[in-house]
N, C-alpha and C positions, 0 to 999 in steps of 0.2 A: 112626752111631746114638748118641743121647744117653746118656752114662754116668749111673749112679746117683749120687745126692748125699745127703749126710747133712742137707742143708738142709731144715728144716720149711717146707713151702710153704703159706702162708696167704694172702698178697697176691700178685695177679698183675697186672702192668702191661701195658696195651695201648698199643702204639705204632703210629702210621700217619698217613696222609694227612689233614691238617686241612681239605682242600678237598673231601673225598669227599661225595657227595650220596646221599640216601636211596634213589635209584633205581639206584645202582651196586652191583655185586656185592660189592666189598670192604667197603662200608658194611654191607650186609646180613649178610655173613659175620661181621664184628666184633660185630654185635648178637647173632647166634646163639651165637657163642663165649662172649661175656660172660654170656648167659642160662644156658647149660649150666654154666658155672663157678659162677655165683651159686646155681644149683639144687643144687650140690654144696659149698656153704658156703665158697667162695673169695671174698675181698674183691677188688673190681676197683679198680685204681689207674690214673689217667690224668692228662694235663696240663690238663684242664678246658676244652679248646677245642672247636671244631666238628668236623665230619667223623667220622673213626674214633673220636675220643675221645668225642664225643656218642653215637655208636652204641653204644660199650661201656657208657656210663652207662645209656642207655635199655634195653639188653639186660639188664643186671644188675637194674635197677629193675622190669622186666617179670616178674622172678622173685622180687621182694621182697628182692633182695640189697643188700649194703652197698657203697658207693662212696666212695673217698677221692681227692681231687684235689690236685694241686700246681700252683698257678697263679703266673704272674708278676705282680707288683704292677703294675697298669695305668699307674702313674706312670713306670714304668721300661721299658715295652714298646718294643722297637726298631721301626724302620720295617719294614713288610712282615711283621710278626709277626701270626699269626692271632688272638691274644688269647684271653681266656676267653669262653666261650659262656654267656650268661645262663641258658639252659635247663639246660645242664649243671651250672652252679654251683647252681642252685635245687634240683636233685635230690640233691646231694651230702650224705653223712652227715658228712663232715669235709673241711675245706679248709685246706691249708697255703699260705702265700704266701711268695714269694721275691723278693728285690730284683733279681736278675740271672738271665738265661737259664741260665748255667752252674750257679748255685745251684739253680735249679728242676730241672734235669736231675740234679744230685747228689742232691737230695731224692727224686726219683722212683726213682733207683737204690737209694738207702738203704732206702726203704720196701718195695720189691718183693722177692719171693722167687723170682719167675720172670717171664719176659717173653714176650709174644706179639707178633710183629712182622708187621704188614700192609704192603701197598704204601704208599709214602709218598715224601717229598721229602728235601731235605738235612737237615731236622730229624730225620727217621727215621734217616737215615744216621749222624748224630752219635750218636744213641741206640744204634745197632747197634755202632759202634766202641767206645764206652765200656763197654757191658754185656758185650760179647764179651771184651774185655781183662780186665775184672773177674772174669768167670767163669774165665778162665785162671788168674789169680792165686789164686783160691779153689778150684781144682780139688779135687774130693772133697767139698767143702762149698759148691759153686758154685750160682749161680742159673742155671737153664737158659734158653736162648734157643730159642723155637719160632717158626720162620718159617711164616707161613700163606699157602698158595697154591702151586700147582704151578710157577709161573714162577720161584719162589725156588730150585728145584733147580739150574738152570743158574747162577744168580748165586752161590749159596753154593759150588757145586763149582768155579766159575771163581776165586773168592776163595781157596779152599783150595789149588788147584793153582797159580794164578798167584802168590800170595804165599808159597807153600811153608810153609803153616801147620803148626805142630807137631801131633803126635798129640793132645795134650790140648786144643789149640785146636779141633780137629775134633770132639772128643767132648763138647763143651758145647752143641752145636747140633743141631737136627733140623728137617726140613721136613715139614709135614702139610697136608692139604687138606680137613679136615672138623672140625666142632666136637667130634664124638665122638673123633676122633684126638687132639685137644688134651688132652681129659680122660684118654684112655688113656695118653698119654705121661706126664702128670703123676703118674698112679697107678703106672706102671711104674718110674719112676726113684727112687722112695722106697727108702731103705735100711732 
């Protein structure tokens, strides 16, 4: 179970599948999570792309919420990168641009006070590793990682057991499966 943190949680980053379609459950879940967070005055932060990122923006905007994006300068996009989504960027309240993928990720981590992680690919995996490690370093004043979806239980438990993660590494993450549970966790962990 996620430990309490002295971190004031204002901005919540949404990470996940850049190829998710509107008809897929994880896209719809990201929309609903961002909507309930926006209704409760959280700012939604994402990478400005399609899929889960667009779902998060759309969800926040459906509740008149604020969205901040960190995009990669199109001149520096690597091959096979999903890129910024024009609909996503057109709805943003603030956009930060980075010259490299790693700087983009660094800025996302710097901005966010908590992370909601949906199903995704290797980009999501890199986001998990960096945010989980940072939460360990900042334990007590950490940014929580909330994994969304029941399938994460096995993955997170296998990582904890297989990698023999320290107790504090285990206490900065939680798995939930409803938008209401995300909100409940964010409220519960405040010091």
